[in-house]
C-alpha positions, 0 to 999 in steps of 0.5 A, spaced: 514 468 475 508 467 480 506 466 487 510 462 491 509 459 497 512 463 503 514 469 498 511 476 498 510 480 492 505 484 488 503 485 480 499 490 477 492 488 474 490 491 467 483 495 469 479 500 465 481 507 467 484 505 474 490 502 477 488 495 480 494 491 484 494 484 487 499 482 492 501 476 497 505 475 503 505 470 508 502 475 513 497 480 513 502 486 514 506 484 509 501 483 504 499 491 505 506 493 505 506 489 498 500 493 496 503 499 497 509 498 493 505 495 487 501 502 487 507 506 488 511 502 482 505 503 478 506 511 477 513 513 480 520 511 479 523 513 486 530 510 484 533 517 484 528 521 489 530 525 495 529 522 501 526 527 506 525 523 512 520 517 516 513 518 518 510 513 522 502 512 522 498 508 527 491 506 524 485 502 527 479 499 523 474 494 524 476 489 518 482 487 515 480 491 508 479 497 512 486 497 514 488 496 507 484 502 505 486 506 510 494 505 509 493 507 502 489 513 503 495 515 507 499 514 501 494 518 497 494 524 502 501 525 504 502 526 496 497 531 496 497 534 502 505 534 503 508 533 496 511 526 499 511 519 496 513 513 500 520 510 498 518 504 502 514 502 507 514 497 514 507 495 517 507 493 524 504 487 527 496 487 527 494 487 534 487 488 538 485 495 538 479 496 542 473 494 537 477 493 531 484 492 529 490 496 528 497 497 525 503 501 526 506 503 519 512 507 518 514 510 511 521 512 508 519 518 504 521 522 499 520 529 495 514 527 490 517 532 485 524 528 485 520 522 483 519 520 475 512 519 473 511 513 470 503 513 470 497 516 473 497 518 480 492 515 484 487 520 487 482 515 491 482 508 494 476 504 491 472 500 495 469 496 489 472 489 488 476 490 495 479 484 498 484 482 504 484 475 506 488 469 509 488 462 508 493 456 508 498 459 503 498 466 506 495 472 505 492 475 498 489 482 497 486 486 491 485 493 491 483 498 486 485 506 486 482 511 482 487 515 477 
C-alpha cells in the first residue's frame, strides 16, 4: 500500500525515541487530519473508548506548518489538561485570517481512560524536520512528536 493520487492516508515512520508520522491528502486540511489520525493510532486503540462530546477549535498561524503544529498541540493539551482523546477530527477549509491563515477544527472526543494504550503518549510537537507542502499530486506532511 502506498500513496495513491487523489487519496488520503498516513503511516508511522521509525524514529529514535520519538514518534514520526507522514500523511498525505488532496488538500492541506485533509493532510492535517490524516496527521492527527496517524499520531492517535501510534499510541491508542480507541475502538471501545467512551464518547464525551465534540470540541471545536479555531486556529490561525503565519504558515501551513504552524497550523499543523497548533492542531497537534491541541491534541496533546486536551489529553493532558482534560483527559480527553480525539476519536476523529474534521479540519475546515484554510482561509485568510488577517496576516496569517486559519483553520476550524472539530474533534469528536472520548475519555482517555477508556482508550487502550498501544504506545508511548506524545508530550510535545517537535519542530525538527517539520513539513507541510502542496504539490501537483496533493499535500504531504511530516511531523515528529516527543514521547
